[in-house]
N, C-alpha and C positions, 0 to 999 in steps of 0.2 A: 560530431554528427555520432551516434555508436555507432562500431560497423559489425556488431552481431551479425552473423548471417539471421538470425531472428527473426529481428527487426526492420530487412531488407522492403515485407510488402508497405511499409510506416511511408516512403517514396508516395504511393499512390492520394496520402494527404498533403503532399504540397496544393501552395495555392498559385503562390508565387516565382521566380525566379529572378527577372532584370535588378538591375540594384537599387532598381530607385520603389519596384516591391520589399522590395529585402527589408528595407529604409521602414517606410509602411508598415509592414507586417511586425518589423522591429517597434517600433512605436507604441506600438495598438497592443502587441504582447507585455509591454510593461503598459499601457492603461489598465489592461482590464488582468493582470496580474492585480493591481493594486484597490482597485473596483470591488475582487474577490472577494481580498485582505481587510479591506476593510470599504464593507457595505454605505452608502449615502454621502461619499464623497462628493465635495462640485466641482467643476470646473475647475476656479482659479488655486483650490487644495491637489488636485492630478497636475497643474502647473506649476505647482510650491513641488510637493512631491519628487515629479516627474525628471526637474531640469527640462523637460519639453512645453513649445514654445507657444502664448494663450491661443495666436492664429491655428497653430496646428492641430490644438487638442481639439479645437472648435470642428475644425474638418475631422480629422480622426471621431469623434464622438457622435459626429453626422452620421458617417460612414453604418457603426456599429450601429447605429438606429436603426437603420434602414435595412441593413442586415438580423434583428431580432434582434444580438445575443445584449444590449441593453438595452433599459428601460428610464424614464426621468423623471424621477415624480414632485410633486405641488413645491410651487419656492419657498424656501423661508425668508419671509420678508421681517421686519425690525433691528435687523440689520446696518452695519455700515456699507453704501456701496447698495451694488443691482442684489435684488435678491437672488442668495444660493438656491441651485437644483440640483437635488441629491442624487449620483445615480447608482439605477446599482446593476448587475447581471440581469440579463431575461431565463427566469430557471426554465423558459419553454424555446430558447431559442436552439437548444442542441440536446439531442440523450445518447446518455452511454451503456455500452453495456458490457457487463465485468464477468470472467468463469472466473473459479478458481479450480483447479485441478487440485485436491488432497491427495495424503496417502491414503485417506480412505473414507474419501464424501467426494463429492460436489454441488458449491454453489453458483448459482448464480443470481446478480441484481441489476437492477434497472435503475439507474438513475438519473439526473435532470443535469442540470449545467451550473448548478447553486450546489450536486452533489449530492440531493434532498430522492431515498431510497424509497423510489413507488413501486419499483413488485423486486419480489423477491420467489428461489426455489431452491432448497436445499435437498440430498438425500446420503445414507449412507451407505454406502461405496468398498468395498477391499482395491484395492490402488492399481491399473489396469490402465492402458491403453492401444482399444482396438478397432474397430469398425464400427463394433456393437456399441463401444463408447462413446463415439464421435454421434451418428443415427440419435444417441438418449440427450448428449450434450444437445444439437441441432434442436433437438424435439422442448428444451428445457427453454432456451432463447427464444424462439417460439412463443412458451408458455408466459413469459414476465412479458416478453415484450409486446403480448396481444393487450394486455392495462392500458394502450395506449389506441387513443382514436384514430382511425387508419391515416385521416390528413398527418397526427403529429407520429406517426411512424415515420412517414421518408424525413423527418429529421434528426431519425437513429443512425449515428455518425458512424459505426466500427463497434466493434466486438474488440475487448482484451482478452489476457486466456494467461491468467499461471499459475504456473505450477514449478512444482521442490527440484534442485538438482538431482541427478540422475547416480541417488544413491545408491548401487545393486549388493554395497556388504551388509548394508540395509532393511531391504526388503524381504531377505530369509526370517529376516527377527518378528516382520509386521504379517508372516504365512502369507505371502507375496509376490514368490522367490521367479515362477509363471511370469507377472506382468511382465517383464523384464523382453517378453520376447515380442509379445505385441510394440512395446515404445519404441524400441531399437529402430523399427523401422518405417513407420508412420509417417507421414504427414503433417503432426496434424493442426499448424493453420493454414495448409494448403486443403484439407478435407475437411475445416469448418467452412471455409469459405464458400468452394462447392457449395455445399448442406447451406451456406447461408445467401449466399449472391451478395455479401457487402467485405467490409475492410475485413479483417483479424491483425491482431498486433500481439504479439507473443511475448509472456515477461517470467521474468523472474520473484517466485512469490516471497520471498520479503522484499527487493527491489518494488515490488506491489504494493504492499504491505507499510511500504514507508512516505512510499508516495500517496494514497490517501489520509496517515494523519501530516505530513506536511499540508496538501491541498483542504485538509476538512479540516484537523484536530490542531497539536497545539505542536508542531515540529518545526515550523518557518518562524516560533518566535527564539529558536536558536542559531547561533551564527556555523557552529558545528554538532552534528548531532546523530549520536548512536541508538542504532532503533529497530529491537530486539523484539519478534513476537515467539509466545512461548504456545508451540503446539506440537504432533503427535512429535518432531523432531522438532530444531530449534530454524527458524526462521528468520531475517537482520540484512539492516541498510543501513545507508548513508546522509544524510545530508550533510553537506559542506558548504558555506558562501550562497543560499539560493539556493542547489540545483540540490537533485540525487543523483549520486554519484552512479555508477554503470557500472563503467567499469571495460573494456574489450569486446567483453562478451556479455555481458547486461546482467553480470552477478557478483561485482564489487565485493563483497565482504559474505563470507559463509562462515559469524561468526562460530555457527554449531559442528564445529571442525576442529574448532581451539584444541590440544589436547592442554587438559588441568589433575590438577592433584587434587581429589573428594577430602569431603571431611575428616574418612581414614585413611587418608596419606597412597591410592592409588590413584594412577596415571590415568585417563578415559579421556573421548572426549566429548565435550559440553552437551552434545546429542540426548548422549549416554546416561550424564547424572540432570539434568534440567529439563528434561524435554516429558512431554507427557506418557511417550513409550518408558522413560524409565520409571516411573512413579508408575506407570503398570506392571512393570518388572516387581516391583516390592512390594505389590499387593497381590500379584499371586505367588510371589517366594514366602509371603504368607497364608496363604492359604484360602487370601482372601477376594471373590468374585468383581470379577470390570466388566463394567456393564459396555454395552456393544454401541456407544451412542456418544452425541457431542459431549464431551466434558462438561459444559455446563450445559446439561441435562441429567449430569448423574446424582445417584441417592447420596451426597457429600454425609451425610450424617451416620452412616455405619463403614464409613472406611477407617474411620480411627487414627491410632497412631502414626500408621505407616505414612500419612500425608505430613505430620507433625517434621518427623523426621529430615522424609522429601524436601518440602519447605527452605528447610537450613542448608541441607545442601547445596541444594541444585541456588541458595542465594550465593552460598559459600564457594560453588563453582560457575556461575554470572559474578561474580564479583574479579576473579583473576584475571576469566576470561577480559572482558573491559578493561580491568588493569597493562594488561597487554596491551592490548587497543588504544590507550589512548600511549604510548608508549611511542605513536605510529604520528598519530594527529589527539590536537590539544582539546576532546572534549568538552565542551558546557555544561552539555545533560547527556541522558541515558534517557529513552520513551519505549518504556517496561507496552503490553501491551500484549492478550493472544485468547484461551479461546476458555479460561478457567474462571470460575464464577469472581468476581469485582472483589467482595472481601478477598480471597485469598492472594491474585495480585498482587493487592496491596499491602499483603504480608510480607508475600515475596519481594517488592519491591523497598518494604522499612526492610529488611536481614539485608538487602544486598548492599543497600549504603552503609549499614552499620561494617558489614564486611571492608565492600575498602574503602572506609575510614581508616580503618586498623590500615590494610594495603598501603597504603599514600603517606600512613601518617610519617613525616617529619622528608616527608620525597615532595610531594607536588601537590596541589590541590583536587579531586577527584573531583572527578564532575555527579551533580545533581543528580537522581531518579526519580522520573516522574511519570506517572499512570500516561500511556496514552486513551485518546478521545474517543475511535472509532470505534474500534471491540473484537468479536469474533470474525468479521465481514469485512475486516480492512486489505486480509489480498485482492477479496471480489471487489469490492470499491476502486480500489489502487488499478486491476486492473479496468471496468469500464472508465476513470479517469483520464488513459490513456488515448484513446484515441481521441473525444475529448478535447487533449490538451494538445495532442497532433494539428488537431484543424481548428484551433479555438487559439488557444495559450502560447501555441511556443511561437518562436523566431526564427528557430533552425531547427527543427526538430527531433532537438537536445535532451539534458536530462531537462527537471525541474524547476 
């Protein structure tokens, strides 16, 4: 179980505590994880993949069906033996709301039990945490929840809130230094619980985005995966042997703080080399305007050569940070995602792989670099997944 005090409220998600109940919960979690990853498996398939006895499978599936968490399809006939009945997650079995409190924006999504986004809202704001923001977030949560009819709104399992680590050294660069005052004293989770009257759990934004990629993207295809999200600053996460690693404080990895040398030989943190803020600094130094909008909405056609130079420097810095990470964990893959247009992310991924290959030449096999599938909403979607995970998929309220 995560010892991070920010996760203390997760105890409200617990369903059973007896030894028998714990074993049943673990078996349910195993089956649901398989069904979510491989929709359409039959009970026989689940028995083979999980190692759980067929009789136990039958009892567990009946219980999950009664809870409306799974559905059974039509029997597939024409095979040897009993007709196979495909089993799938019931998307209406529960809903989660995710809030990403970014450096310059708030994004809120509503997802169903299969991870489909049913509602979203987003607005650009300077970084801030205060009573006014709490009320605004609460109103945004009500807005996306209104997508559901009254009966289904009772199936909302809770709210996850993803936000970056406190980085006072970077607030001034964002012209948001005053924002630090409100954030130090307010209890974000407690205030939102009071406004919303539903469970709220806090997450680190990088861990949250990594969770989204592992639940709904490509992350779970790899045993050891490093996740990197290019935003205003760099967010990151780690997935190892079927689990998103949270660490003792809920932020097991913070790749943006890595000190690396840029292409010019000067040492700096990865935040100041490979982030959107680093690109903005280049544009401002060249006398070019910086759009106060989400990067995927920027007028990229007028940006010019600064983007080309930034992409290569960012790739060089990312490769160095990744190589250093591989000295601790032998990652098989690096998943790259972010708020940039897909064409730019693809280019950044290719250049990062080139630099990785050069740096690792003759030493070890570098991890492959692949593109994430979840996209700019990954932190919010990962946050929305957390209450669903804790109430439905988790055997012990730990990591994924």
